C-alpha positions in Angstrom: 140.0 52.5 64.3 138.7 50.8 67.4 135.4 48.9 67.5 133.3 48.4 70.6 132.8 44.9 71.8 129.2 45.7 72.6 126.8 45.9 69.8 125.3 49.4 69.1 121.7 48.2 70.0 122.8 47.5 73.6 123.9 51.1 74.0 120.4 52.5 73.3 120.5 54.4 76.5 123.3 56.6 75.1 121.0 57.9 72.3 118.2 59.7 74.0 114.9 60.2 72.2 112.0 62.4 73.3 110.2 59.3 74.8 113.1 59.0 77.3 112.6 62.6 78.5 108.8 62.0 78.8 109.4 58.8 80.8 111.9 60.6 83.1 109.6 63.5 83.7 106.6 61.2 84.4 108.7 59.2 86.9 109.9 62.4 88.6 106.4 63.7 88.8 105.3 60.4 90.4 108.0 60.6 93.0 107.1 64.2 93.9 103.4 63.4 94.2 104.1 60.3 96.3 106.4 62.2 98.6 103.7 64.8 99.3 101.3 62.0 100.3 103.8 60.0 102.4 104.7 62.6 105.1 105.8 61.6 108.6 103.3 62.0 111.4 103.7 65.5 112.8 103.9 64.2 116.3 107.0 62.2 115.4 108.5 64.3 112.7 111.9 65.9 113.4 111.5 69.6 113.8 114.1 71.6 111.8 115.7 74.4 113.8 116.0 77.6 111.8 116.1 81.2 112.4 112.4 81.6 112.8 112.0 80.3 116.4 114.5 79.1 118.9 113.3 77.4 122.2 114.5 78.6 125.5 116.1 76.0 127.8 114.0 77.1 130.8 110.7 75.8 132.2 108.9 79.2 132.0 107.1 79.9 128.8 108.3 82.7 126.5 106.0 85.7 125.9 103.7 85.3 122.9 103.6 88.0 120.2 99.9 87.8 119.6 98.0 90.9 120.7 101.1 92.9 121.5 101.0 96.6 120.6 104.4 97.1 118.9 105.7 100.7 118.7 105.5 100.8 114.9 103.5 103.2 112.8 101.7 101.4 110.0 98.8 103.8 109.3 95.9 101.7 107.9 98.1 98.6 107.5 98.7 96.1 110.3 101.9 95.2 111.9 103.0 91.6 111.3 105.6 89.6 113.1 108.0 88.4 110.4 110.4 86.4 112.7 110.8 85.7 116.3 113.3 83.9 118.7 113.2 83.2 122.4 115.8 82.9 125.0 116.9 84.1 128.4 118.7 87.3 127.6 119.1 88.9 131.0 120.0 85.7 133.0 116.9 85.8 135.3 115.8 82.2 134.3 112.8 83.5 132.4 112.9 83.6 128.6 112.3 86.8 126.6 110.9 86.9 123.0 112.6 89.0 120.4 110.3 89.9 117.4 111.1 91.3 114.0 108.1 93.3 113.0 107.1 95.3 109.9 104.1 96.8 108.3 102.2 94.5 106.0 102.8 96.7 102.9 102.0 94.0 100.3 104.8 95.2 98.0 108.2 96.7 98.4 110.5 96.3 101.4 109.1 97.9 104.5 111.7 98.5 107.2 111.8 96.2 110.2 111.6 97.0 113.9 113.2 94.6 116.3 111.6 94.4 119.8 112.3 92.6 123.0 109.2 91.3 124.9 109.0 90.1 128.5 106.1 89.0 130.7 106.1 89.0 134.4 104.9 85.8 136.1 101.8 87.6 137.4 101.0 89.6 134.2 98.3 88.7 131.7 100.0 90.1 128.7 103.6 90.6 127.5 105.1 94.0 127.0 107.8 95.6 124.8 110.8 96.4 127.1 113.4 97.4 124.4 113.7 98.4 120.8 116.8 97.0 119.2 116.2 98.3 115.7 113.7 101.2 115.1 111.8 101.2 111.8 113.0 104.8 111.1 116.5 103.3 110.7 115.3 101.9 107.4 116.9 98.5 108.0 115.7 95.0 107.0 116.6 92.0 109.0 117.7 88.9 107.2 119.5 86.3 109.4 118.2 86.4 112.9 118.7 84.2 116.1 119.4 84.1 119.8 122.7 82.3 120.8 124.4 82.2 124.2 122.1 85.0 125.6 122.8 87.4 122.7 120.5 88.5 119.8 122.3 88.2 116.4 121.1 89.7 113.2 122.2 90.6 109.7 120.8 94.0 108.7 120.4 95.4 105.2 120.4 99.2 105.0 121.3 102.3 103.0 124.5 104.3 102.8 122.5 107.6 102.1 119.0 108.8 102.0 119.3 109.0 98.2 119.5 105.2 97.8 116.0 103.9 96.8 114.1 101.7 99.2 114.1 98.9 96.8 117.8 98.5 96.8 119.7 98.4 100.1 123.4 98.8 99.5 124.9 98.2 103.0 125.0 94.8 104.9 126.1 94.5 108.5 126.0 92.1 111.3 124.8 93.2 114.7 124.8 91.7 118.2 122.9 92.8 121.3 123.8 91.6 124.7 122.3 92.5 128.1 124.9 94.4 130.1 124.4 96.6 133.3 120.6 96.9 132.8 120.5 97.7 129.0 121.0 96.0 125.7 124.4 96.9 124.3 125.0 96.7 120.5 128.2 95.6 119.0 129.1 94.9 115.4 130.9 91.5 115.1 131.6 92.0 111.4 132.3 95.2 109.5 129.6 96.8 107.3 129.9 95.8 103.7 128.5 97.1 100.4 126.0 94.9 98.8 
């Protein structure tokens, strides 16, 4: 039988009691509360890049999505822009905006439409110039970005009309690139069952 060289009282931290958990929870709550108060100044804070918005490396400004009449039927509901990304897709030096739009259904998974917007230098408002994914395809966009002049997206869809709208069972990646005056779709990865 081996005995510890350290008396048992000095190993009190190895025998947790409820007061230890209360102290730990209180300390953690204090750190969380303090971190919400001590935020960096928004003018100097590093902006995280994510799939929501990508900046175009040109001097022209990208078309805004506000006030655009998207070709999506929502009935009494309104169409909302879920995601957007910007970039020069046709190589003309002016950025386009690609918007993922669906009806504001409140519940369920309404299908997305993916639209390309452009705005001429002398125009007051942007206009939809291409539909990459039509809502009638019953697909939902998850990952979404513009890279190297191409639109990339992960789409969730349905193998048959019998699959309920709640439960997409097909996942595929899609890529659209401007070629000879039109957006050409390719599928970098194969469709997979979800």
